[in-house]
N, CA, C and O atoms as a GROMACS GRO file, in nm:
protein
  576
    1MET      N    1   4.801   0.071   0.735
    1MET     CA    2   4.761  -0.024   0.633
    1MET      C    3   4.637  -0.131   0.627
    1MET      O    4   4.625  -0.230   0.700
    2ASP      N    5   4.530  -0.082   0.504
    2ASP     CA    6   4.435  -0.153   0.542
    2ASP      C    7   4.422  -0.276   0.482
    2ASP      O    8   4.414  -0.298   0.361
    3SER      N    9   4.420  -0.350   0.566
    3SER     CA   10   4.376  -0.530   0.599
    3SER      C   11   4.241  -0.600   0.506
    3SER      O   12   4.220  -0.720   0.488
    4THR      N   13   4.151  -0.467   0.450
    4THR     CA   14   4.049  -0.550   0.325
    4THR      C   15   4.092  -0.624   0.206
    4THR      O   16   4.197  -0.573   0.165
    5ALA      N   17   4.072  -0.680   0.165
    5ALA     CA   18   4.052  -0.761   0.015
    5ALA      C   19   3.969  -0.682  -0.086
    5ALA      O   20   3.866  -0.621  -0.056
    6LYS      N   21   4.013  -0.686  -0.186
    6LYS     CA   22   3.963  -0.631  -0.292
    6LYS      C   23   3.897  -0.763  -0.364
    6LYS      O   24   3.921  -0.881  -0.339
    7LEU      N   25   3.812  -0.714  -0.454
    7LEU     CA   26   3.731  -0.844  -0.521
    7LEU      C   27   3.766  -0.881  -0.672
    7LEU      O   28   3.707  -0.872  -0.780
    8ASN      N   29   3.918  -0.937  -0.616
    8ASN     CA   30   3.993  -0.991  -0.724
    8ASN      C   31   4.047  -1.178  -0.678
    8ASN      O   32   4.028  -1.255  -0.584
    9GLU      N   33   4.104  -1.178  -0.782
    9GLU     CA   34   4.131  -1.326  -0.780
    9GLU      C   35   4.199  -1.375  -0.658
    9GLU      O   36   4.171  -1.481  -0.602
   10ALA      N   37   4.306  -1.275  -0.615
   10ALA     CA   38   4.359  -1.331  -0.469
   10ALA      C   39   4.302  -1.259  -0.339
   10ALA      O   40   4.328  -1.302  -0.227
   11GLY      N   41   4.219  -1.140  -0.363
   11GLY     CA   42   4.120  -1.139  -0.224
   11GLY      C   43   3.984  -1.270  -0.218
   11GLY      O   44   3.933  -1.309  -0.113
   12LEU      N   45   3.946  -1.321  -0.359
   12LEU     CA   46   3.894  -1.420  -0.308
   12LEU      C   47   3.960  -1.570  -0.278
   12LEU      O   48   3.897  -1.654  -0.214
   13SER      N   49   4.072  -1.589  -0.324
   13SER     CA   50   4.165  -1.738  -0.274
   13SER      C   51   4.155  -1.664  -0.112
   13SER      O   52   4.105  -1.733  -0.024
   14ARG      N   53   4.196  -1.548  -0.084
   14ARG     CA   54   4.225  -1.518   0.067
   14ARG      C   55   4.097  -1.540   0.136
   14ARG      O   56   4.096  -1.598   0.245
   15LEU      N   57   3.959  -1.486   0.065
   15LEU     CA   58   3.851  -1.523   0.123
   15LEU      C   59   3.801  -1.658   0.188
   15LEU      O   60   3.767  -1.668   0.306
   16VAL      N   61   3.801  -1.763   0.092
   16VAL     CA   62   3.769  -1.892   0.040
   16VAL      C   63   3.827  -1.974   0.162
   16VAL      O   64   3.774  -2.061   0.231
   17ASP      N   65   3.968  -1.913   0.167
   17ASP     CA   66   4.050  -2.015   0.225
   17ASP      C   67   3.995  -1.983   0.389
   17ASP      O   68   3.949  -2.078   0.452
   18ALA      N   69   4.002  -1.848   0.454
   18ALA     CA   70   3.937  -1.840   0.567
   18ALA      C   71   3.825  -1.851   0.590
   18ALA      O   72   3.801  -1.838   0.710
   19PHE      N   73   3.745  -1.869   0.532
   19PHE     CA   74   3.593  -1.862   0.525
   19PHE      C   75   3.616  -2.056   0.574
   19PHE      O   76   3.625  -2.108   0.685
   20TYR      N   77   3.619  -2.101   0.469
   20TYR     CA   78   3.622  -2.254   0.470
   20TYR      C   79   3.714  -2.295   0.587
   20TYR      O   80   3.666  -2.391   0.647
   21ALA      N   81   3.834  -2.251   0.641
   21ALA     CA   82   3.872  -2.287   0.774
   21ALA      C   83   3.794  -2.269   0.903
   21ALA      O   84   3.820  -2.324   1.010
   22ARG      N   85   3.695  -2.182   0.876
   22ARG     CA   86   3.592  -2.134   1.007
   22ARG      C   87   3.476  -2.262   0.998
   22ARG      O   88   3.413  -2.307   1.094
   23VAL      N   89   3.468  -2.304   0.871
   23VAL     CA   90   3.370  -2.379   0.806
   23VAL      C   91   3.362  -2.526   0.877
   23VAL      O   92   3.265  -2.587   0.923
   24ARG      N   93   3.521  -2.566   0.868
   24ARG     CA   94   3.560  -2.701   0.892
   24ARG      C   95   3.605  -2.693   1.020
   24ARG      O   96   3.648  -2.799   1.063
   25ALA      N   97   3.609  -2.572   1.119
   25ALA     CA   98   3.636  -2.570   1.242
   25ALA      C   99   3.503  -2.544   1.306
   25ALA      O  100   3.509  -2.493   1.418
   26ASP      N  101   3.379  -2.572   1.255
   26ASP     CA  102   3.236  -2.534   1.309
   26ASP      C  103   3.176  -2.670   1.373
   26ASP      O  104   3.172  -2.779   1.316
   27ALA      N  105   3.138  -2.645   1.486
   27ALA     CA  106   3.084  -2.791   1.534
   27ALA      C  107   2.972  -2.858   1.434
   27ALA      O  108   2.992  -2.972   1.394
   28GLU      N  109   2.873  -2.796   1.401
   28GLU     CA  110   2.760  -2.871   1.319
   28GLU      C  111   2.811  -2.876   1.179
   28GLU      O  112   2.786  -2.984   1.125
   29LEU      N  113   2.894  -2.766   1.083
   29LEU     CA  114   2.930  -2.763   0.960
   29LEU      C  115   3.008  -2.892   0.957
   29LEU      O  116   2.977  -3.005   0.919
   30GLY      N  117   3.124  -2.839   1.011
   30GLY     CA  118   3.290  -2.912   1.003
   30GLY      C  119   3.266  -3.054   0.954
   30GLY      O  120   3.303  -3.091   0.842
   31PRO      N  121   3.203  -3.132   1.041
   31PRO     CA  122   3.167  -3.284   1.012
   31PRO      C  123   3.117  -3.302   0.899
   31PRO      O  124   3.165  -3.396   0.836
   32ILE      N  125   3.031  -3.239   0.847
   32ILE     CA  126   2.979  -3.226   0.682
   32ILE      C  127   3.068  -3.210   0.572
   32ILE      O  128   3.090  -3.276   0.470
   33PHE      N  129   3.104  -3.127   0.611
   33PHE     CA  130   3.238  -3.088   0.492
   33PHE      C  131   3.360  -3.156   0.548
   33PHE      O  132   3.431  -3.145   0.447
   34ASN      N  133   3.419  -3.203   0.615
   34ASN     CA  134   3.487  -3.295   0.704
   34ASN      C  135   3.516  -3.421   0.620
   34ASN      O  136   3.612  -3.478   0.570
   35ASP      N  137   3.358  -3.436   0.634
   35ASP     CA  138   3.345  -3.625   0.557
   35ASP      C  139   3.303  -3.604   0.419
   35ASP      O  140   3.272  -3.699   0.348
   36ALA      N  141   3.302  -3.542   0.399
   36ALA     CA  142   3.255  -3.499   0.216
   36ALA      C  143   3.353  -3.481   0.141
   36ALA      O  144   3.355  -3.526   0.026
   37ILE      N  145   3.467  -3.401   0.204
   37ILE     CA  146   3.597  -3.359   0.117
   37ILE      C  147   3.715  -3.458   0.147
   37ILE      O  148   3.721  -3.483   0.268
   38SER      N  149   3.788  -3.508   0.089
   38SER     CA  150   3.934  -3.562   0.120
   38SER      C  151   4.013  -3.519   0.096
   38SER      O  152   4.108  -3.541   0.172
   39ASN      N  153   4.041  -3.421  -0.033
   39ASN     CA  154   4.152  -3.345  -0.070
   39ASN      C  155   4.122  -3.168  -0.049
   39ASN      O  156   4.085  -3.116  -0.154
   40TRP      N  157   4.130  -3.089   0.047
   40TRP     CA  158   4.094  -2.978   0.068
   40TRP      C  159   4.151  -2.875  -0.018
   40TRP      O  160   4.088  -2.786  -0.075
   41PRO      N  161   4.296  -2.898  -0.022
   41PRO     CA  162   4.336  -2.813  -0.124
   41PRO      C  163   4.293  -2.835  -0.273
   41PRO      O  164   4.316  -2.751  -0.360
   42GLU      N  165   4.253  -2.909  -0.288
   42GLU     CA  166   4.197  -2.903  -0.442
   42GLU      C  167   4.063  -2.859  -0.464
   42GLU      O  168   4.019  -2.816  -0.570
   43HIS      N  169   3.978  -2.877  -0.315
   43HIS     CA  170   3.845  -2.810  -0.300
   43HIS      C  171   3.848  -2.644  -0.297
   43HIS      O  172   3.776  -2.557  -0.347
   44LEU      N  173   3.943  -2.642  -0.231
   44LEU     CA  174   3.955  -2.482  -0.217
   44LEU      C  175   3.985  -2.421  -0.366
   44LEU      O  176   3.942  -2.311  -0.401
   45ASP      N  177   4.053  -2.496  -0.440
   45ASP     CA  178   4.074  -2.413  -0.571
   45ASP      C  179   3.976  -2.455  -0.658
   45ASP      O  180   3.983  -2.416  -0.774
   46LYS      N  181   3.884  -2.528  -0.623
   46LYS     CA  182   3.734  -2.509  -0.718
   46LYS      C  183   3.641  -2.437  -0.656
   46LYS      O  184   3.535  -2.399  -0.707
   47LEU      N  185   3.677  -2.417  -0.548
   47LEU     CA  186   3.581  -2.284  -0.471
   47LEU      C  187   3.612  -2.141  -0.444
   47LEU      O  188   3.544  -2.047  -0.404
   48THR      N  189   3.780  -2.161  -0.490
   48THR     CA  190   3.791  -1.987  -0.530
   48THR      C  191   3.728  -1.991  -0.679
   48THR      O  192   3.646  -1.907  -0.717
   49ALA      N  193   3.769  -2.082  -0.748
   49ALA     CA  194   3.746  -2.092  -0.907
   49ALA      C  195   3.532  -2.054  -0.962
   49ALA      O  196   3.476  -1.991  -1.052
   50PHE      N  197   3.490  -2.130  -0.851
   50PHE     CA  198   3.340  -2.079  -0.847
   50PHE      C  199   3.312  -1.937  -0.842
   50PHE      O  200   3.237  -1.877  -0.918
   51TRP      N  201   3.389  -1.882  -0.730
   51TRP     CA  202   3.358  -1.777  -0.697
   51TRP      C  203   3.402  -1.652  -0.776
   51TRP      O  204   3.344  -1.543  -0.782
   52SER      N  205   3.493  -1.680  -0.823
   52SER     CA  206   3.551  -1.602  -0.930
   52SER      C  207   3.484  -1.586  -1.050
   52SER      O  208   3.460  -1.479  -1.105
   53SER      N  209   3.443  -1.743  -1.101
   53SER     CA  210   3.327  -1.729  -1.226
   53SER      C  211   3.212  -1.612  -1.174
   53SER      O  212   3.176  -1.511  -1.236
   54VAL      N  213   3.168  -1.658  -1.044
   54VAL     CA  214   3.040  -1.600  -1.006
   54VAL      C  215   3.042  -1.473  -1.004
   54VAL      O  216   2.961  -1.404  -1.066
   55MET      N  217   3.193  -1.401  -0.890
   55MET     CA  218   3.182  -1.241  -0.918
   55MET      C  219   3.244  -1.186  -1.050
   55MET      O  220   3.183  -1.104  -1.118
   56LEU      N  221   3.369  -1.234  -1.085
   56LEU     CA  222   3.448  -1.198  -1.191
   56LEU      C  223   3.452  -1.198  -1.320
   56LEU      O  224   3.521  -1.133  -1.400
   57THR      N  225   3.297  -1.350  -1.346
   57THR     CA  226   3.289  -1.392  -1.462
   57THR      C  227   3.406  -1.424  -1.562
   57THR      O  228   3.436  -1.396  -1.678
   58SER      N  229   3.460  -1.503  -1.450
   58SER     CA  230   3.640  -1.550  -1.559
   58SER      C  231   3.586  -1.684  -1.594
   58SER      O  232   3.656  -1.745  -1.675
   59GLY      N  233   3.478  -1.746  -1.553
   59GLY     CA  234   3.451  -1.892  -1.617
   59GLY      C  235   3.558  -1.996  -1.624
   59GLY      O  236   3.611  -2.063  -1.713
   60ARG      N  237   3.568  -1.981  -1.482
   60ARG     CA  238   3.686  -2.084  -1.430
   60ARG      C  239   3.606  -2.215  -1.379
   60ARG      O  240   3.640  -2.332  -1.397
   61TYR      N  241   3.491  -2.169  -1.311
   61TYR     CA  242   3.428  -2.297  -1.283
   61TYR      C  243   3.380  -2.372  -1.382
   61TYR      O  244   3.335  -2.311  -1.479
   62LYS      N  245   3.378  -2.538  -1.382
   62LYS     CA  246   3.356  -2.616  -1.473
   62LYS      C  247   3.248  -2.713  -1.399
   62LYS      O  248   3.198  -2.806  -1.462
   63GLY      N  249   3.218  -2.692  -1.282
   63GLY     CA  250   3.144  -2.809  -1.180
   63GLY      C  251   2.997  -2.766  -1.201
   63GLY      O  252   2.959  -2.662  -1.256
   64GLN      N  253   2.921  -2.864  -1.148
   64GLN     CA  254   2.814  -2.827  -1.120
   64GLN      C  255   2.747  -2.841  -0.963
   64GLN      O  256   2.730  -2.950  -0.909
   65PRO      N  257   2.711  -2.701  -0.897
   65PRO     CA  258   2.721  -2.736  -0.765
   65PRO      C  259   2.567  -2.802  -0.716
   65PRO      O  260   2.572  -2.857  -0.605
   66VAL      N  261   2.465  -2.803  -0.767
   66VAL     CA  262   2.335  -2.881  -0.723
   66VAL      C  263   2.348  -3.021  -0.696
   66VAL      O  264   2.311  -3.070  -0.589
   67PRO      N  265   2.420  -3.111  -0.826
   67PRO     CA  266   2.456  -3.260  -0.818
   67PRO      C  267   2.504  -3.258  -0.699
   67PRO      O  268   2.450  -3.332  -0.617
   68ALA      N  269   2.644  -3.153  -0.647
   68ALA     CA  270   2.774  -3.179  -0.552
   68ALA      C  271   2.670  -3.188  -0.409
   68ALA      O  272   2.696  -3.263  -0.315
   69HIS      N  273   2.531  -3.083  -0.413
   69HIS     CA  274   2.496  -3.068  -0.313
   69HIS      C  275   2.408  -3.187  -0.236
   69HIS      O  276   2.391  -3.224  -0.120
   70LEU      N  277   2.364  -3.224  -0.369
   70LEU     CA  278   2.247  -3.304  -0.347
   70LEU      C  279   2.292  -3.480  -0.305
   70LEU      O  280   2.208  -3.568  -0.290
   71LYS      N  281   2.395  -3.492  -0.296
   71LYS     CA  282   2.442  -3.633  -0.283
   71LYS      C  283   2.476  -3.602  -0.130
   71LYS      O  284   2.544  -3.693  -0.083
   72HIS      N  285   2.456  -3.527  -0.063
   72HIS     CA  286   2.442  -3.508   0.090
   72HIS      C  287   2.310  -3.400   0.140
   72HIS      O  288   2.315  -3.297   0.206
   73ARG      N  289   2.207  -3.463   0.086
   73ARG     CA  290   2.110  -3.390   0.136
   73ARG      C  291   2.059  -3.472   0.256
   73ARG      O  292   1.975  -3.411   0.323
   74GLU      N  293   2.086  -3.581   0.294
   74GLU     CA  294   2.031  -3.641   0.443
   74GLU      C  295   2.088  -3.555   0.532
   74GLU      O  296   2.046  -3.526   0.644
   75ARG      N  297   2.203  -3.508   0.467
   75ARG     CA  298   2.244  -3.470   0.663
   75ARG      C  299   2.275  -3.316   0.617
   75ARG      O  300   2.388  -3.273   0.641
   76ILE      N  301   2.191  -3.242   0.561
   76ILE     CA  302   2.179  -3.108   0.520
   76ILE      C  303   2.080  -3.030   0.521
   76ILE      O  304   2.004  -3.026   0.424
   77SER      N  305   2.058  -2.946   0.641
   77SER     CA  306   1.907  -2.885   0.655
   77SER      C  307   1.918  -2.704   0.616
   77SER      O  308   2.018  -2.633   0.623
   78PRO      N  309   1.783  -2.669   0.577
   78PRO     CA  310   1.772  -2.529   0.552
   78PRO      C  311   1.846  -2.471   0.674
   78PRO      O  312   1.926  -2.379   0.657
   79GLN      N  313   1.824  -2.520   0.797
   79GLN     CA  314   1.867  -2.409   0.926
   79GLN      C  315   2.041  -2.434   0.928
   79GLN      O  316   2.115  -2.373   1.006
   80LEU      N  317   2.085  -2.526   0.839
   80LEU     CA  318   2.276  -2.521   0.812
   80LEU      C  319   2.316  -2.415   0.676
   80LEU      O  320   2.421  -2.356   0.653
   81PHE      N  321   2.178  -2.419   0.596
   81PHE     CA  322   2.246  -2.332   0.534
   81PHE      C  323   2.258  -2.167   0.578
   81PHE      O  324   2.342  -2.092   0.528
   82ASP      N  325   2.150  -2.123   0.688
   82ASP     CA  326   2.167  -2.043   0.739
   82ASP      C  327   2.306  -2.008   0.843
   82ASP      O  328   2.366  -1.901   0.834
   83ARG      N  329   2.332  -2.086   0.912
   83ARG     CA  330   2.480  -2.124   0.967
   83ARG      C  331   2.588  -2.101   0.888
   83ARG      O  332   2.689  -2.043   0.928
   84TRP      N  333   2.569  -2.151   0.756
   84TRP     CA  334   2.654  -2.100   0.659
   84TRP      C  335   2.677  -1.982   0.600
   84TRP      O  336   2.789  -1.932   0.589
   85LEU      N  337   2.543  -1.920   0.549
   85LEU     CA  338   2.568  -1.779   0.513
   85LEU      C  339   2.585  -1.725   0.687
   85LEU      O  340   2.600  -1.606   0.664
   86GLY      N  341   2.590  -1.732   0.794
   86GLY     CA  342   2.656  -1.639   0.904
   86GLY      C  343   2.797  -1.621   0.900
   86GLY      O  344   2.870  -1.522   0.898
   87LEU      N  345   2.822  -1.783   0.898
   87LEU     CA  346   2.972  -1.758   0.859
   87LEU      C  347   3.033  -1.680   0.770
   87LEU      O  348   3.116  -1.597   0.807
   88TRP      N  349   2.995  -1.698   0.619
   88TRP     CA  350   2.999  -1.597   0.525
   88TRP      C  351   3.033  -1.485   0.529
   88TRP      O  352   3.143  -1.437   0.501
   89ASN      N  353   2.882  -1.404   0.588
   89ASN     CA  354   2.860  -1.288   0.636
   89ASN      C  355   2.946  -1.226   0.706
   89ASN      O  356   2.988  -1.112   0.692
   90ARG      N  357   2.977  -1.317   0.796
   90ARG     CA  358   3.138  -1.252   0.898
   90ARG      C  359   3.228  -1.236   0.831
   90ARG      O  360   3.280  -1.130   0.796
   91THR      N  361   3.260  -1.360   0.801
   91THR     CA  362   3.419  -1.376   0.684
   91THR      C  363   3.409  -1.256   0.598
   91THR      O  364   3.500  -1.174   0.612
   92THR      N  365   3.329  -1.235   0.525
   92THR     CA  366   3.327  -1.134   0.404
   92THR      C  367   3.368  -1.014   0.487
   92THR      O  368   3.478  -0.961   0.468
   93GLN      N  369   3.275  -0.965   0.588
   93GLN     CA  370   3.227  -0.833   0.653
   93GLN      C  371   3.402  -0.805   0.689
   93GLN      O  372   3.456  -0.703   0.648
   94GLU      N  373   3.480  -0.909   0.770
   94GLU     CA  374   3.584  -0.889   0.801
   94GLU      C  375   3.689  -0.885   0.723
   94GLU      O  376   3.787  -0.824   0.767
   95LEU      N  377   3.697  -0.937   0.612
   95LEU     CA  378   3.826  -0.976   0.499
   95LEU      C  379   3.793  -0.858   0.386
   95LEU      O  380   3.889  -0.786   0.358
   96MET      N  381   3.684  -0.834   0.326
   96MET     CA  382   3.659  -0.784   0.202
   96MET      C  383   3.653  -0.592   0.242
   96MET      O  384   3.662  -0.535   0.350
   97GLU      N  385   3.636  -0.543   0.116
   97GLU     CA  386   3.628  -0.416   0.088
   97GLU      C  387   3.468  -0.386   0.142
   97GLU      O  388   3.395  -0.471   0.091
   98PRO      N  389   3.392  -0.292   0.227
   98PRO     CA  390   3.269  -0.327   0.272
   98PRO      C  391   3.165  -0.333   0.049
   98PRO      O  392   3.068  -0.404   0.021
   99GLU      N  393   3.213  -0.271  -0.014
   99GLU     CA  394   3.154  -0.261  -0.123
   99GLU      C  395   3.107  -0.454  -0.193
   99GLU      O  396   3.010  -0.516  -0.238
  100ALA      N  397   3.248  -0.475  -0.162
  100ALA     CA  398   3.287  -0.624  -0.231
  100ALA      C  399   3.160  -0.703  -0.111
  100ALA      O  400   3.057  -0.762  -0.145
  101ALA      N  401   3.208  -0.680   0.031
  101ALA     CA  402   3.162  -0.814   0.137
  101ALA      C  403   2.985  -0.775   0.088
  101ALA      O  404   2.898  -0.860   0.108
  102HIS      N  405   2.956  -0.661   0.035
  102HIS     CA  406   2.771  -0.682   0.017
  102HIS      C  407   2.753  -0.769  -0.071
  102HIS      O  408   2.682  -0.869  -0.058
  103ALA      N  409   2.833  -0.730  -0.193
  103ALA     CA  410   2.786  -0.792  -0.323
  103ALA      C  411   2.841  -0.961  -0.303
  103ALA      O  412   2.798  -1.049  -0.378
  104LEU      N  413   2.926  -0.987  -0.206
  104LEU     CA  414   2.953  -1.136  -0.205
  104LEU      C  415   2.792  -1.202  -0.112
  104LEU      O  416   2.710  -1.291  -0.136
  105GLN      N  417   2.804  -1.133  -0.037
  105GLN     CA  418   2.678  -1.148   0.089
  105GLN      C  419   2.556  -1.169  -0.037
  105GLN      O  420   2.508  -1.276  -0.074
  106ALA      N  421   2.535  -1.079  -0.070
  106ALA     CA  422   2.393  -1.086  -0.178
  106ALA      C  423   2.419  -1.200  -0.269
  106ALA      O  424   2.328  -1.282  -0.284
  107LYS      N  425   2.495  -1.211  -0.313
  107LYS     CA  426   2.532  -1.320  -0.435
  107LYS      C  427   2.477  -1.466  -0.338
  107LYS      O  428   2.366  -1.516  -0.355
  108ALA      N  429   2.561  -1.509  -0.257
  108ALA     CA  430   2.583  -1.619  -0.160
  108ALA      C  431   2.407  -1.629  -0.063
  108ALA      O  432   2.365  -1.727  -0.002
  109ALA      N  433   2.376  -1.566  -0.071
  109ALA     CA  434   2.176  -1.599  -0.035
  109ALA      C  435   2.132  -1.614  -0.154
  109ALA      O  436   2.045  -1.700  -0.168
  110ARG      N  437   2.161  -1.565  -0.230
  110ARG     CA  438   2.049  -1.617  -0.383
  110ARG      C  439   2.140  -1.784  -0.437
  110ARG      O  440   2.112  -1.864  -0.527
  111ILE      N  441   2.210  -1.784  -0.374
  111ILE     CA  442   2.287  -1.876  -0.439
  111ILE      C  443   2.212  -2.031  -0.314
  111ILE      O  444   2.146  -2.131  -0.344
  112ALA      N  445   2.255  -1.990  -0.199
  112ALA     CA  446   2.183  -2.064  -0.127
  112ALA      C  447   2.042  -2.097  -0.085
  112ALA      O  448   2.004  -2.180  -0.003
  113GLU      N  449   1.964  -2.001  -0.173
  113GLU     CA  450   1.787  -2.004  -0.232
  113GLU      C  451   1.777  -2.099  -0.301
  113GLU      O  452   1.712  -2.201  -0.277
  114SER      N  453   1.854  -2.070  -0.410
  114SER     CA  454   1.849  -2.175  -0.568
  114SER      C  455   1.876  -2.314  -0.465
  114SER      O  456   1.780  -2.391  -0.450
  115LEU      N  457   1.999  -2.344  -0.398
  115LEU     CA  458   2.060  -2.503  -0.338
  115LEU      C  459   1.920  -2.515  -0.260
  115LEU      O  460   1.859  -2.618  -0.290
  116GLN      N  461   1.872  -2.452  -0.189
  116GLN     CA  462   1.727  -2.491  -0.090
  116GLN      C  463   1.636  -2.561  -0.193
  116GLN      O  464   1.601  -2.679  -0.199
  117LEU      N  465   1.611  -2.468  -0.264
  117LEU     CA  466   1.491  -2.500  -0.349
  117LEU      C  467   1.547  -2.623  -0.449
  117LEU      O  468   1.472  -2.718  -0.473
  118ALA      N  469   1.670  -2.619  -0.502
  118ALA     CA  470   1.664  -2.753  -0.557
  118ALA      C  471   1.650  -2.860  -0.467
  118ALA      O  472   1.584  -2.953  -0.515
  119MET      N  473   1.697  -2.880  -0.334
  119MET     CA  474   1.733  -3.009  -0.242
  119MET      C  475   1.616  -3.028  -0.131
  119MET      O  476   1.592  -3.136  -0.076
  120PHE      N  477   1.544  -2.902  -0.107
  120PHE     CA  478   1.382  -2.910  -0.024
  120PHE      C  479   1.249  -2.906  -0.083
  120PHE      O  480   1.147  -2.946  -0.027
  121PHE      N  481   1.258  -2.850  -0.212
  121PHE     CA  482   1.098  -2.840  -0.316
  121PHE      C  483   1.046  -2.924  -0.322
  121PHE      O  484   1.106  -3.024  -0.360
  122SER      N  485   0.911  -2.931  -0.289
  122SER     CA  486   0.821  -3.027  -0.296
  122SER      C  487   0.692  -2.959  -0.316
  122SER      O  488   0.696  -2.838  -0.293
  123LEU      N  489   0.606  -2.996  -0.344
  123LEU     CA  490   0.463  -2.958  -0.420
  123LEU      C  491   0.399  -3.094  -0.356
  123LEU      O  492   0.425  -3.206  -0.399
  124GLU      N  493   0.326  -3.072  -0.267
  124GLU     CA  494   0.246  -3.121  -0.128
  124GLU      C  495   0.124  -3.084  -0.173
  124GLU      O  496   0.091  -2.965  -0.168
  125ARG      N  497   0.016  -3.212  -0.237
  125ARG     CA  498  -0.130  -3.191  -0.230
  125ARG      C  499  -0.179  -3.242  -0.107
  125ARG      O  500  -0.162  -3.357  -0.066
  126LYS      N  501  -0.265  -3.112  -0.027
  126LYS     CA  502  -0.299  -3.160   0.076
  126LYS      C  503  -0.448  -3.245   0.031
  126LYS      O  504  -0.496  -3.322   0.115
  127THR      N  505  -0.526  -3.226  -0.119
  127THR     CA  506  -0.652  -3.257  -0.177
  127THR      C  507  -0.572  -3.323  -0.271
  127THR      O  508  -0.453  -3.320  -0.302
  128SER      N  509  -0.700  -3.400  -0.319
  128SER     CA  510  -0.708  -3.480  -0.458
  128SER      C  511  -0.699  -3.322  -0.550
  128SER      O  512  -0.711  -3.212  -0.496
  129PRO      N  513  -0.681  -3.342  -0.669
  129PRO     CA  514  -0.676  -3.255  -0.728
  129PRO      C  515  -0.811  -3.248  -0.838
  129PRO      O  516  -0.819  -3.330  -0.930
  130ARG      N  517  -0.894  -3.161  -0.819
  130ARG     CA  518  -1.022  -3.149  -0.928
  130ARG      C  519  -1.026  -3.099  -1.086
  130ARG      O  520  -0.961  -3.006  -1.134
  131PRO      N  521  -1.098  -3.164  -1.140
  131PRO     CA  522  -1.055  -3.116  -1.302
  131PRO      C  523  -1.143  -2.961  -1.279
  131PRO      O  524  -1.246  -2.931  -1.218
  132ALA      N  525  -1.040  -2.881  -1.363
  132ALA     CA  526  -1.130  -2.756  -1.375
  132ALA      C  527  -1.240  -2.745  -1.433
  132ALA      O  528  -1.276  -2.821  -1.523
  133ARG      N  529  -1.313  -2.642  -1.384
  133ARG     CA  530  -1.454  -2.636  -1.492
  133ARG      C  531  -1.431  -2.555  -1.563
  133ARG      O  532  -1.370  -2.463  -1.508
  134ILE      N  533  -1.461  -2.529  -1.735
  134ILE     CA  534  -1.458  -2.423  -1.807
  134ILE      C  535  -1.620  -2.416  -1.819
  134ILE      O  536  -1.689  -2.516  -1.841
  135THR      N  537  -1.680  -2.261  -1.799
  135THR     CA  538  -1.774  -2.253  -1.822
  135THR      C  539  -1.807  -2.136  -1.962
  135THR      O  540  -1.717  -2.061  -2.000
  136ASP      N  541  -1.923  -2.136  -2.015
  136ASP     CA  542  -1.955  -2.094  -2.148
  136ASP      C  543  -1.997  -1.954  -2.083
  136ASP      O  544  -2.104  -1.951  -2.022
  137HIS      N  545  -1.910  -1.820  -2.095
  137HIS     CA  546  -1.894  -1.735  -2.005
  137HIS      C  547  -2.101  -1.612  -2.113
  137HIS      O  548  -2.188  -1.531  -2.082
  138ASP      N  549  -2.063  -1.680  -2.210
  138ASP     CA  550  -2.192  -1.591  -2.270
  138ASP      C  551  -2.327  -1.652  -2.239
  138ASP      O  552  -2.429  -1.590  -2.269
  139HIS      N  553  -2.333  -1.774  -2.177
  139HIS     CA  554  -2.422  -1.861  -2.154
  139HIS      C  555  -2.463  -1.899  -2.005
  139HIS      O  556  -2.577  -1.923  -1.966
  140GLY      N  557  -2.356  -1.900  -1.936
  140GLY     CA  558  -2.318  -1.932  -1.792
  140GLY      C  559  -2.345  -2.098  -1.788
  140GLY      O  560  -2.368  -2.156  -1.682
  141LYS      N  561  -2.338  -2.160  -1.905
  141LYS     CA  562  -2.297  -2.333  -1.890
  141LYS      C  563  -2.204  -2.375  -1.850
  141LYS      O  564  -2.118  -2.288  -1.836
  142VAL      N  565  -2.166  -2.499  -1.813
  142VAL     CA  566  -2.051  -2.593  -1.769
  142VAL      C  567  -2.007  -2.660  -1.924
  142VAL      O  568  -2.081  -2.742  -1.978
  143LEU      N  569  -1.915  -2.627  -1.970
  143LEU     CA  570  -1.900  -2.702  -2.086
  143LEU      C  571  -1.830  -2.828  -2.018
  143LEU      O  572  -1.794  -2.831  -1.901
  144PRO      N  573  -1.816  -2.939  -2.118
  144PRO     CA  574  -1.766  -3.083  -2.062
  144PRO      C  575  -1.627  -3.070  -2.073
  144PRO      O  576  -1.553  -3.163  -2.039
   0.00000   0.00000   0.00000
C-alpha cells in the first residue's frame, strides 16, 4: 500500500499536522512557535486553509501572513527560515507523492523568500546621495 499523500485537502491536512509536530519539537523553532501559538488545533486548521488556498486555489485562507510574522521579527532570523524549509522539505518528501512534494517545496521556498524580504530587507546607504547630473548630449553641457 502506498503511504504517500495526494495533493488534496486530506493530504494537506496530514502534511500540516505532521510538519508542525516536528516544528513544535524542534530545538530552535519550537520555542518560537510554541510561545506564539496558544491554540494549536485552531492554528493547524488555519495553516491547512492557507496551503489549500495556495496549492488548490480553494480560497479558504483569509489571513495576512506578513503581519502575522512581523509581530515576531525580533525572534526570527533568516537562518530559521532555512531550518523551517529543511523540515518542510523532509516532511513533504516523506509524506507526499513526489510531484506534490516538489510543488510544495518550490512554493514554500518562494513564500519564505517573500516573508524574508518583508521582514529583513532594507536599503542601506553607504554614502550620501548625490544629485543626478543631466547633460545636454547634443552640446556636452551639464544642465542645471
